[in-house]
Residue, then its C-alpha position, 0 to 999 in steps of 0.5 A: m336690788t343692791t349694786a352687787r346683785r344688779a352686777a351679777r344679774a347683768v352678767l347672768v343675762l349675758v350668759t342667758l342670751v348667749a345660750c339662747k343664740s347657741t341653741p339651734a331652732p327646732s326643725t319644722a319638717p314633717a317627721g320622716a321627711a328627707p332633709e332639703p338639699a342645699q341650695s346652690g351658693a348657700a352657705t354651709p355650716p362649718a364643721p365643729t372645730a376648736h374655734s367654732e362659734p359654739a366653742k367660743d360661746s362655751e368659753f364666754e359662758a364659762v368666763a361670764a359665770l366666773v365673773a358673775a360669781g366673783s363680781d359680788r361687792q363683798k368679793c370685789n371692791d376697792l378695799n379688799g381687792c378682787a380675787m376673780v382677777e387672779d382666777l381669770a389671769q391664771r387661765g391665760p390668753a384663752v380668756a382674753s377674747a371672752l373678757q373683751r366681749l363681756y366688757r363690750e356687752s356690759k354697761g355701767d361703772d361698777y368696780w368689777r367691770f373695770r377689773l375685766l380690763e386688768a384681767i385682759g392685761r394680765s392674760g398675756d394675750a398680745s392680740a388684745l392690744p387693739f381692743l385696749l388701745s380703743v378703750l384708752g382712746r375712746d371710752r368715756m369713763t376715766p377709770a376704764r381708760v386708766e385700766a386700759a393704759r395699765a393693761i397695755g403696759r402689762l402686755g409688754q408690746r413695745s409697738a404700743v409706745a407710739r400710740l401711747l405717746e400720740t394719745a397722751k398729746d390729745l389728753d387735757p388735764a383741765k378736762g380731768h385727764a390727769p389720771v389717764l396721763q399718769a397711767i400712760a406714763g406707767a405703761l411707757v415705763a413698763l414698755g421701756d420708754r422710761d424717759s417719756g414716762v417720767a417726763l409725763l409724771e413730772q408734768h401731771f403728777v402734782v400734789p396740790d397746795g390746798p387742803s381740799y382736793r380729789w385725791d383719787l386723781l393722783r392714785p394712778g400715779v401713786e401706784v405707778i411710782g410704787e410699781h416701778r420704784l421711781e425714787r425721784f417722786r418719794s417726797r411727793i408720795e410722803e406728802i400724799a401719805l400724810r394728807a390724802d383721803v384714806y384710800v389714796r393714803r393707803e396706796a401711798i404708804r404701800t408705795l413708800a414700802a416699795l421704795r424702801s427708803p429709810a428716809s421715809f421712816p419719819v413719815l411712817i412714824e408720824l402717821l403712827e403718832q397721830i392722835d386719831p389716824p385712819p385705822l387703815a393708814h395705821k395698819e399700813a404704816m406698821a406693815a410698811l415699817a415691818a417690810m422695810t426693816g425686817h422687824r416682824h415682831k413689832s405689833t403695835a404703834e407704841h413698839w414702833i415709836t419706841w424703836w424709832r426713838e432708840e434708833r435716833s438716840r443710837s445714831a446721835k451718839p458719837 
């Protein structure tokens, strides 16, 4: 069974379990018998309301079904993104509770599962903050903690700043926590504490000197710098764009496009001049140049290289 099918099956199992719990047990009283009187002090089932458990189960089933349909690896992956996140976010705060439950009741490190945390942040439900803080502080999986921090930033609750700073003090880069610290930095910037966020990035977003490195450890910082246009880190992003693995390189190039500095043109052209560049980096470099210059008609690397030579020649003239 493929990973995608296992993921979808896991979600559907949750839906089935909820449906079973929601179905009342059949009565064992003889046909025509009067109902038994309620015992003194016994709990009386609440009248159905918009917030009753069956309604909550129904909402959960709807959200779980949407996730099951969108969590297929072909539809939700690191290369092409995850369309279900947008679908979930458009439903607003109403889905946040169901998403929290789905995250708690599912297991594993599948890509779609971490996207649930992103969707919670984008739902705009401020009441999800305690749940996200708990994931950030206690979850064993680094990607989950990264996504929880980013989701906290998206919720916009400035009251979370103190907890974020407290959590950051308990994290150790030597234990693999650098990506979480970078994500916390982004959340701090998003919540208005720019100085603390930038200071965290300065300390924990460090490009290595050696040729071999787990570049994914820098990916949260790359994304944070692009999202908040932190120009002071541009030189580090340029180095990552030239040296990192293909996925982090892609994010670095996108961040250069977001920073929109003409000083990055030589790096983008160098990527196009490489003899055997990764196709994804090649494509992103051309897209970045188009976004930064407005020259949408240049469709090949040769076009851009020629353009750059002409620009340099023009600027060199007295």
